[in-house]
C-alpha positions as CSV (number, residue, x, y, z in Angstrom):
1,M,-0.9,50.6,43.8
2,S,-2.3,47.4,42.2
3,I,-0.4,44.3,41.3
4,A,-0.8,45.0,37.5
5,T,0.9,48.4,37.8
6,T,3.7,46.9,39.9
7,I,4.3,44.2,37.3
8,A,4.2,46.8,34.5
9,Q,6.8,48.9,36.3
10,Y,9.1,45.9,36.8
11,R,8.7,45.0,33.2
12,E,9.7,48.5,32.1
13,R,12.8,48.5,34.3
14,A,13.8,45.0,32.9
15,T,13.3,46.2,29.4
16,A,15.4,49.4,30.0
17,L,18.2,47.3,31.6
18,W,18.1,44.9,28.6
19,L,18.2,47.6,26.0
20,A,21.1,49.4,27.9
21,R,23.3,46.3,27.3
22,T,25.4,45.8,24.2
23,E,24.7,43.0,21.8
24,Q,27.6,40.9,23.2
25,E,26.4,41.3,26.8
26,R,22.9,40.3,25.7
27,R,24.2,37.1,24.2
28,F,26.2,36.3,27.3
29,L,23.2,37.0,29.6
30,A,21.0,34.8,27.3
31,A,23.5,32.0,27.3
32,G,24.0,32.3,31.1
33,G,20.2,32.3,31.6
34,A,19.8,29.2,29.4
35,V,22.5,27.4,31.4
36,V,20.9,28.3,34.7
37,L,17.5,27.2,33.3
38,A,18.9,23.9,32.1
39,A,20.6,23.3,35.4
40,L,17.4,24.1,37.3
41,L,15.4,21.7,35.0
42,Y,18.0,19.0,35.5
43,L,18.0,19.4,39.3
44,L,14.2,19.5,39.6
45,F,13.1,16.9,37.1
46,V,15.9,14.7,35.6
47,D,18.2,14.0,38.6
48,P,15.4,12.8,41.0
49,A,14.0,10.5,38.3
50,L,17.4,9.0,37.6
51,Q,18.1,8.5,41.4
52,G,14.7,6.9,41.9
53,R,15.3,4.6,39.0
54,A,18.7,3.6,40.3
55,Q,17.2,3.0,43.8
56,L,14.4,0.8,42.3
57,R,17.0,-1.1,40.3
58,R,19.0,-1.8,43.5
59,A,15.9,-2.8,45.4
60,L,14.4,-5.0,42.7
61,P,16.1,-8.3,43.7
62,Q,15.0,-8.0,47.3
63,L,11.5,-7.2,46.2
64,N,11.4,-10.2,43.8
65,Q,12.6,-12.4,46.7
66,Q,9.9,-11.0,49.0
67,A,7.3,-11.6,46.3
68,A,8.4,-15.2,45.9
69,E,8.2,-15.7,49.7
70,L,4.7,-14.3,49.7
71,K,3.7,-16.6,46.9
72,A,5.1,-19.6,48.7
73,L,3.3,-18.6,51.9
74,A,0.0,-18.1,50.0
75,H,0.4,-21.5,48.4
76,E,1.2,-23.1,51.8
77,A,-1.9,-21.4,53.4
78,S,-4.1,-22.6,50.6
79,T,-2.7,-26.1,51.0
80,L,-3.3,-26.0,54.8
81,A,-6.8,-24.7,54.3
82,Q,-7.7,-27.6,52.1
83,A,-6.1,-30.2,54.4
84,P,-8.5,-32.0,56.8
85,E,-8.5,-30.7,60.3
86,T,-6.5,-33.0,62.7
87,H,-8.3,-34.2,65.7
88,V,-6.6,-34.5,69.1
89,A,-7.5,-37.2,71.4
90,P,-9.3,-35.9,74.5
91,L,-7.1,-35.8,77.6
92,T,-7.8,-38.1,80.5
93,R,-7.1,-37.4,84.2
94,E,-4.3,-40.0,84.2
95,A,-2.6,-38.4,81.1
96,V,-2.8,-34.9,82.7
97,S,-1.5,-36.2,86.0
98,A,1.4,-38.1,84.3
99,S,2.4,-35.0,82.3
100,L,2.3,-32.9,85.4
101,T,4.4,-35.4,87.4
102,G,6.9,-35.6,84.5
103,R,7.5,-31.8,84.9
104,G,7.8,-32.1,88.7
105,L,4.4,-30.5,89.3
106,N,2.2,-32.2,91.9
107,P,-1.4,-31.0,91.8
108,Q,-3.3,-30.5,95.1
109,S,-6.5,-31.2,93.1
110,L,-7.2,-32.3,89.5
111,S,-10.5,-32.8,87.8
112,V,-11.2,-33.5,84.1
113,S,-14.7,-32.9,82.8
114,G,-15.2,-33.2,79.1
115,E,-12.9,-30.7,77.5
116,Y,-12.3,-28.8,80.7
117,I,-9.5,-29.4,83.2
118,K,-9.4,-27.8,86.6
119,L,-6.2,-28.0,88.7
120,Q,-4.8,-26.5,91.9
121,L,-1.0,-26.3,92.3
122,N,0.7,-25.1,95.5
123,N,4.3,-24.0,95.9
124,V,5.5,-24.9,92.3
125,A,8.2,-23.3,90.2
126,F,6.6,-20.8,87.8
127,S,9.1,-21.7,85.0
128,N,8.0,-25.4,85.2
129,L,4.3,-24.4,85.2
130,A,4.8,-22.1,82.1
131,T,6.8,-24.8,80.3
132,W,4.1,-27.4,81.0
133,L,1.4,-25.1,79.8
134,D,3.3,-24.4,76.6
135,E,3.9,-28.2,76.0
136,Q,0.2,-28.8,76.5
137,R,-0.7,-26.0,74.2
138,R,1.4,-27.4,71.4
139,A,0.8,-31.1,71.9
140,N,-2.8,-31.2,73.0
141,R,-4.4,-27.9,72.0
142,V,-4.9,-26.9,75.7
143,L,-5.7,-23.3,76.3
144,V,-5.9,-21.4,79.6
145,Q,-9.5,-20.5,80.2
146,D,-9.0,-19.0,83.7
147,A,-5.9,-18.6,85.8
148,V,-5.2,-17.3,89.3
149,V,-1.5,-17.2,90.0
150,T,-0.2,-16.0,93.3
151,A,3.5,-15.3,93.9
152,L,5.0,-16.8,97.0
153,P,7.8,-15.2,99.1
154,A,10.4,-17.7,97.7
155,A,11.7,-16.5,94.4
156,G,10.1,-18.1,91.4
157,Q,7.5,-20.1,93.4
158,V,3.8,-19.7,92.9
159,D,0.4,-21.1,93.9
160,A,-1.8,-21.5,90.8
161,S,-5.5,-22.3,90.3
162,L,-6.1,-23.1,86.6
163,T,-9.0,-23.9,84.4
164,L,-7.9,-25.2,81.0
165,R,-9.9,-26.0,77.9
166,Q,-8.9,-28.5,75.3
167,N,-9.9,-27.9,71.7
168,T,-10.2,-31.4,70.3
169,G,-11.1,-30.1,66.8
170,S,-14.7,-31.5,66.9
171,G,-16.2,-28.8,64.8
172,Q,-16.0,-25.8,67.1
């Protein structure tokens, strides 16, 4: 049995059922079918579009605010890109030693060579070391090049051997 014959059989049955109805029943069935079709079209096409439109209308103020923030950030970025690069004065051994002492860190050894700083710290509080490194990063563009940090049995105490590099902004 092919699909075409199956469809033809269903069509014959539907036609027989339709012709077996009175004129009034046919009008009721046609009106009911039209209502079902209209409801189906509304649910599938109109309602989702209306809901999406309302959702976009609710989200529009927030999207406008985000667009304004992005424009402001883009303007700030272009302004910063055009600004001349600030140069940081190279650190001296005395300046590094003073900043370490100010944080309560006493280096076992400290050497400054160009833009590189090597230091050895024994039995220091890790929180002080991390805070000092953050201060140096912000104020003097000092970055950790190499670090060996060993935890000690006392809580929060470490031995640290650090190699730091200062980016002075001299075209690198």
